[in-house]
BALO-626915 format. One record per residue (C-alpha): x, y, z. Coordinates in steps of 0.5 Angstrom, whole numbers. Each point is the difference from the previous one (the first is absolute). Layout:
// BALO-626915
X|Y|Z
...
// end
This chain:
// BALO-626915
-193|4|60
5|4|5
-3|1|6
1|8|2
1|-2|8
-3|7|2
-8|1|0
1|8|0
-4|6|-3
5|4|-3
3|6|1
-5|4|3
-5|0|5
-7|-4|-3
-7|0|1
-3|-6|-3
-7|-1|-2
-3|-6|-5
-1|2|-7
-4|-5|-5
-4|0|-6
-3|-6|-5
-3|1|-8
-2|-6|-3
-4|5|-5
-7|-4|1
-4|7|1
3|2|-7
2|6|3
8|2|1
-2|8|1
-4|-2|7
2|-4|6
6|0|0
1|6|-5
5|0|-5
3|6|-3
5|1|-6
-1|-1|-8
-7|-3|2
-3|2|-8
5|-5|-2
-3|-7|5
-6|-3|0
-3|-6|4
0|-6|-5
-3|-7|3
1|3|7
7|1|-2
3|7|0
3|1|-7
4|5|-4
-4|2|-6
4|5|-4
2|0|-7
6|4|-1
7|-1|2
1|3|7
1|-1|8
-6|0|4
-1|-1|8
-5|-1|5
1|1|8
-4|-1|6
2|2|7
3|-5|4
5|1|6
2|-7|2
7|-1|0
2|-3|7
-2|-8|0
-2|2|-7
-4|-5|-5
-1|1|-7
-4|-4|-5
-2|0|-7
-2|-4|-6
2|3|-7
0|-2|-7
4|3|-6
-3|-3|-6
6|1|-4
8|-2|2
3|6|3
5|5|-2
5|5|1
-6|4|-2
-6|-4|2
0|-1|7
-4|1|7
2|3|7
-4|-1|6
2|5|5
0|-3|8
1|7|3
1|7|-3
1|6|3
-4|3|-6
-7|-1|-3
4|2|-7
4|-7|-1
2|3|-7
5|5|4
5|0|5
-1|-3|6
2|-5|6
-3|-7|0
1|-7|-2
-3|-3|-6
-1|-7|-3
2|1|-7
-3|-6|-5
4|-1|-7
3|6|-2
7|-4|-3
2|-1|-7
0|-8|-3
-2|-5|3
1|1|8
-5|4|2
-2|-1|8
-3|3|6
5|4|5
-1|5|6
3|7|-1
2|5|4
-2|7|-2
3|7|2
-2|6|-4
1|-3|-7
5|-5|1
-1|-7|1
4|-5|3
-2|-8|-1
0|-4|7
-3|-6|-2
1|-3|-6
-5|-5|-2
1|-7|-4
1|2|-7
-5|-2|-5
-6|-1|4
-3|6|-2
2|0|-8
-6|-3|-4
-7|3|2
2|0|7
-7|-2|4
3|0|8
-2|1|7
5|4|4
1|0|7
5|5|5
1|1|6
4|5|5
1|-1|7
1|5|5
6|2|-1
2|0|-7
1|-8|-2
-4|-1|-7
-3|-7|-3
-2|0|-7
-4|-6|-3
-3|-2|-6
-6|-5|-1
0|-3|-7
-5|-6|1
-3|0|7
6|0|4
6|6|2
7|-1|-1
5|5|3
3|4|-5
5|4|5
1|4|7
3|7|1
1|4|5
-2|8|0
-2|5|4
1|6|-3
-8|0|-2
-3|0|6
-6|4|-1
-6|-1|-5
-5|5|-3
-3|-4|-6
0|-7|-4
-1|1|-7
1|-4|-7
4|3|-6
-1|-2|-7
6|1|-6
-3|-2|-7
0|0|-7
-6|2|-4
-1|-8|-1
1|-2|7
-5|6|2
-6|-4|2
4|-6|2
1|1|8
-4|-4|5
0|1|8
-4|-3|6
-1|-2|6
4|5|4
1|-1|8
5|4|4
0|1|7
6|2|6
0|6|4
2|6|-2
5|5|4
0|6|0
6|5|1
0|3|8
6|3|4
6|-3|-1
1|-5|5
6|3|5
4|-6|3
4|2|7
7|-3|2
-1|-8|2
-7|-1|-3
3|-5|-4
6|-4|4
6|-5|-3
-3|-5|5
4|-7|-2
6|-1|-3
3|-7|-3
7|2|-1
3|-7|-1
-4|-5|-3
5|-6|0
-1|-6|3
-7|1|-1
-5|-3|5
-6|0|-3
-1|7|-4
3|1|-7
7|2|0
-1|7|-3
1|6|4
-6|5|2
-1|6|3
-8|0|3
-3|7|1
-7|1|5
-4|6|-1
-2|1|7
-6|5|-2
-8|-1|-2
1|3|-7
3|-4|-7
6|4|-2
3|0|-7
7|-1|0
1|1|-7
7|3|-1
3|0|7
6|-2|1
4|-5|5
8|1|1
4|-7|2
6|2|2
3|5|-6
-6|-2|-6
-6|3|-1
-6|-4|-3
-6|3|-2
-7|-3|1
-5|-2|-6
-7|2|0
-3|-3|7
-5|1|6
1|-2|7
-6|-2|3
-2|3|7
3|-5|5
3|-5|-4
7|-2|-2
4|0|-7
6|-3|-1
6|2|-5
3|-5|-4
4|-2|-6
-5|1|-6
2|-7|-1
-1|-3|6
-7|2|0
-4|-7|-2
5|-3|6
-5|3|5
-7|-2|1
-5|4|-4
-4|3|6
7|4|2
0|7|-3
6|1|-3
4|6|-4
5|-2|-5
7|3|-1
6|-1|-5
4|-2|6
-1|-1|8
7|0|3
1|0|8
6|-1|3
0|-6|6
4|5|5
-5|6|-1
-1|6|-4
-4|6|0
-7|0|-3
-3|7|-1
-8|0|-3
-2|6|-3
-6|3|-4
-2|2|-7
3|8|3
6|-2|3
-3|-1|7
4|-5|5
-6|-5|2
4|-5|3
8|-1|2
3|-5|4
7|-3|0
0|-7|2
6|-5|2
0|-7|1
0|2|8
-7|1|-1
-2|-7|-1
3|-1|8
1|-7|-2
7|-3|-3
-2|-6|-2
-6|4|-4
4|5|-3
4|-5|-4
-6|-1|-6
-6|-2|-1
-4|5|4
-3|7|0
0|5|5
-6|3|2
-3|6|4
-4|-2|6
-4|6|1
-2|4|-6
-2|7|4
7|0|4
4|3|-7
4|4|4
3|-6|4
6|-4|-5
3|-6|3
-4|-2|6
-6|1|-5
3|-6|-5
2|-7|1
0|-6|-4
-7|-3|-3
-2|-6|4
-4|-2|-5
1|-8|-2
2|2|-8
4|5|3
-4|6|-2
-7|4|-1
0|3|-6
-7|4|-1
-3|-2|6
0|2|7
8|-2|3
1|-5|4
3|4|6
-6|5|0
-2|1|7
5|-2|4
4|4|5
5|6|-2
5|3|4
-2|8|0
7|4|1
-1|6|4
0|6|-5
7|3|0
5|5|-3
6|-5|-1
5|5|-3
1|8|0
6|3|-3
2|7|-4
1|0|-7
3|7|-1
0|7|4
-8|0|2
-3|-6|-3
-1|-7|3
-2|-8|-1
-5|-3|4
-1|-7|-1
-6|-5|4
-1|-7|0
-6|0|-3
-4|3|-6
-3|6|0
-5|5|-3
3|4|-5
-5|6|0
1|0|8
7|0|0
0|6|-5
-3|4|6
6|4|3
-4|2|6
0|-7|3
7|0|2
3|3|5
7|1|2
3|2|7
3|6|-4
-3|3|-6
-5|-1|-5
-2|-5|-6
-1|4|-6
-1|-5|-5
-1|-8|-1
1|-4|-6
-1|-8|1
3|-4|-4
-3|-5|-5
-1|-7|0
-1|-2|7
-1|8|3
4|-3|6
5|6|-1
-2|7|0
6|6|-1
-2|6|4
3|8|0
1|3|6
0|8|0
7|0|4
6|-3|-1
3|-6|4
6|1|4
6|-4|2
-1|-3|7
-7|1|1
-5|-5|1
-6|1|-4
-7|-5|2
-5|-1|-5
-8|-3|2
-6|0|-4
-5|-1|5
-6|0|-5
1|-6|-5
-3|-7|0
2|-7|-3
-5|-4|-3
-2|-3|6
-2|7|3
7|0|4
3|7|2
7|1|-1
3|-3|6
7|3|1
4|7|-2
7|0|-2
6|4|1
5|2|-6
6|4|-1
5|2|-5
5|-6|-1
8|0|1
6|-4|-2
1|-6|6
7|1|3
3|-6|4
-3|-2|6
-7|4|-2
-4|-6|-3
3|-7|4
-2|-7|-1
-4|-1|6
-2|-8|1
1|-6|-5
-3|-6|0
4|-5|-5
-2|-7|2
-8|1|0
-5|-6|3
-3|-4|-5
-4|3|-6
3|6|3
4|6|-3
6|4|1
0|8|1
4|4|2
-2|6|5
2|7|-1
0|7|3
0|7|0
6|2|5
-1|7|-2
-4|7|0
-1|-1|-7
-5|-3|-6
3|-4|-5
-2|-2|-7
1|-8|0
-1|0|-7
8|3|-1
3|-6|4
1|-8|-1
1|-6|4
6|-5|-1
5|-4|2
7|2|1
7|-2|0
6|3|2
6|2|-5
5|2|4
-2|6|5
-6|1|-4
-8|-3|0
-2|-2|-7
-8|-1|-1
-2|-6|-4
-6|-3|-2
-4|6|1
-8|0|1
-4|7|-2
-4|1|7
-6|4|-4
-1|2|-7
-4|6|3
1|5|5
0|-2|7
1|5|6
3|-4|6
-1|6|5
4|1|7
0|-5|5
-3|-5|-5
1|-8|0
-2|-3|-6
1|-8|-3
2|-2|-6
-2|-6|-2
-4|-4|-7
-6|-2|4
-3|4|6
-6|-4|1
5|-6|2
4|5|5
-7|2|3
-2|-7|1
6|-2|4
2|6|4
-3|5|4
-1|6|-5
-1|7|4
-1|4|-7
-3|-4|-5
2|5|-5
7|1|1
2|-6|-6
3|2|-7
-1|-7|-4
7|-1|-4
-1|-5|-6
6|-3|3
5|1|5
7|-1|-1
3|-7|3
0|-1|7
2|-6|2
-1|-4|6
7|0|3
3|6|-2
0|6|-5
-1|7|-1
-4|5|-1
0|8|-2
-3|6|-1
3|4|-7
-2|5|-3
-2|-1|-7
6|2|-3
3|-5|4
5|5|2
-1|1|7
-2|-6|5
-4|4|5
0|-7|5
3|-7|0
-1|-6|4
3|-7|-1
-4|-4|4
1|-7|3
-4|-6|3
5|0|6
-2|7|2
-6|-3|3
-2|-2|7
5|-6|1
-6|-3|5
-5|0|-6
-3|-7|-2
-1|3|-6
3|5|-5
-7|0|-6
-4|6|2
4|3|4
2|8|-3
7|4|3
-2|6|3
5|6|0
1|1|7
2|8|0
-2|4|-6
6|5|1
5|-5|1
5|-3|-6
-4|-5|-5
5|-4|-1
1|-2|8
-2|-8|1
-2|3|8
-5|5|-3
-4|-6|-3
-5|-5|4
-5|-5|-1
-8|2|1
-2|-1|6
-5|-7|0
-5|5|4
-1|5|-6
-1|-7|-5
8|1|-2
-1|5|-4
-3|7|0
-1|3|-7
-3|7|0
2|2|6
5|1|6
5|-6|1
-1|-5|6
7|1|1
2|7|1
7|3|4
-2|2|7
4|6|3
0|-3|7
3|-3|6
-4|-6|2
-6|-4|-2
-8|1|3
-6|-3|1
-6|3|3
-8|-3|0
-6|5|-1
-5|0|3
3|-2|7
-7|-2|1
-5|-2|-4
-7|-4|-1
-1|-4|-7
-8|2|1
-1|2|-7
-2|7|3
5|3|-5
4|2|6
7|-2|2
-3|-8|-3
8|-2|-2
6|1|3
6|2|-4
7|-2|1
5|5|-4
8|-2|-1
5|6|-2
8|-3|0
6|3|-3
2|-8|-3
-3|-2|-6
-1|-8|-2
-3|-1|6
-4|-7|2
-6|0|5
-4|-4|5
-6|4|4
-3|-4|5
-6|2|5
0|-4|7
-5|1|5
1|2|8
2|-7|1
5|-1|-5
-4|-4|-5
1|2|-6
-7|1|-4
2|2|-7
6|1|-5
-1|6|-5
6|-1|-3
6|-6|0
7|1|-3
-3|6|-5
5|4|-4
-3|7|1
2|7|-2
3|4|5
-6|4|1
-7|-3|0
-6|-3|5
-4|-6|1
-7|0|3
-3|-4|5
-7|0|1
0|-3|7
-2|-7|-2
4|-7|1
4|-4|-5
-6|-4|-3
-5|6|0
-3|0|7
-1|7|3
4|0|7
-2|3|7
1|6|3
6|0|2
7|3|0
4|-3|-5
9|0|-3
1|2|-7
7|-3|-1
4|1|-6
7|-3|-2
4|3|-5
6|-4|-4
5|3|-4
3|-3|-6
7|0|5
-4|-4|5
0|6|5
-7|-1|3
-5|6|4
-6|-1|5
-5|4|1
-6|0|5
-6|4|0
-6|-1|5
-7|2|-4
-7|-1|4
-6|-4|-3
-7|2|2
-6|-4|-3
// end
């Protein structure tokens, strides 16, 4: 039989108890132990067998109490001393909710005979009211002539039925079916339909019935994330061990069996409805195509669908119960593999920690199983560490005069988000809140006032926690957005020749006191036609609203993790990951910010590698920084290479090369007397510099009072025009120097060959 993958207890919560009875009629009595009721005057005991004893055309039945159904077992003997027909046959009711089985009921029965001609068989039926449906069709002719049979029927815990017939001391399977619409029982019974000549030719014996009863209680309440999507096998080719069949694995996080009947899973835009199935407590089940069930081991619980089609690059998966309530949802991408090789196929992505259901990509990664995945069992990555991001508000922006959308970096309890009193505004109050399905990581708030242009608002939510118990770590400012004018949003830094395994980035800066929505703008290359700049190769910055606030830096790139790995980023959240950037060649190119209508270029920059500092050993991984935010963008003298002291790039914060409106350079040491004894007071000496020029190289040496160099802190290193270096009172080999007076000697070289020297005295105390 086809194995249904979930061991379940049906659409309600059940209290299970054991129920059984046997009767071989050797006591000569069918009115006691057990008690049979019904048409008792039409039956007798004949040679220790239950015998129909009537004289007219009629229907007769007997029933006895039986609650057996869960893991049910029914076995009995029957002999019909005639060839059955549609007028002469027997039914044995395994399950019935009515003692009168000659009336409307809900139950299951085996029919012996009942066909016209010579095709009489033994079949299993489900009855609802007065309507019956055959679910197992036995072998034709097996009951056609004076049948004397031993019959066995079994049902597992979730509704898989099997029918067996024994004609010669060996059972043979007649068929199997799944049926769990009938999930309680009160009675077991026999039913005989006959004409006058067959009124005394029915015999029954050796009833053996066992199984658990199911008593319906209060329907089980299923909470969000009780069942979670736990593993996704979207790209099965080329396989390294698993069947080349896409699947989704579910995990039951609870201590209760849960009925999945009539639940749905939506994959992208396609909704799939579950057949009757149950998932046991603390267990797994995989969702696959019907015709692929046999591809997996029989000990793996499976649920079959007509199709399961997963997109390799990613898709939205939404699991709902039979009331339409969202239980779990994920929106996976191939970035969740965290492994470029494994995302090429043959590997599943697995959830690391089943309790961190609010975490997204950090809690998923490629399987490390040697066959590529772990269908039906604990994930191979379970127990690995998970980076838990600080719980943050990521976006806040007005939707209309008094409504705003607030988004988070994690899924949040929808009930908690629905409480207006948890939100705090610097002006006014929130009077209504509406969390958005399916992820509940965005909420629409209604304020009790209208937003005013040029006002700055701040939203905070101090009382909510993520699934790890972490509270919100930030507040966020927002305001009514405006149209961008020239020089209000500028290109501030560009990396067009990245390091090995690095990516390009463009830093933009809000050079105004207004809020702007970047969804209305594009990043593009441009070309000049006559005196007009024309955008080409335009790229969407963001498809959803994204507000850049006044004086904010923001990095546009394709892979923020690579930028963060190669450069210091003071604000790791100031990134927008774009699907692709406009073309940025390593030698020269163009970049611009343009309105989505393409009719207005906001800022444009034509770069060239010759704009880099001429003394650089290599331009690889060195960004070009804007010197003066107020000066013209397309002025080559307004751009300089980022300093080596900051790692050759300053994504998300102020450039290392900044225009200084002063006439001379300055070098200072602080403190002038220090004691590196790790007592937290004046443990190090900081050497600060501030110069009017940019593109500078510097050397910093330390000399003792006898003029001997004891340390060289910097040797021909490219510096920004403002910065600092630390001396801890050690020699060049790291040894602690003795108490005394020391000279800090700094030489600064400009691109034009100018050299300036600075000497500062500092006293070291041990």
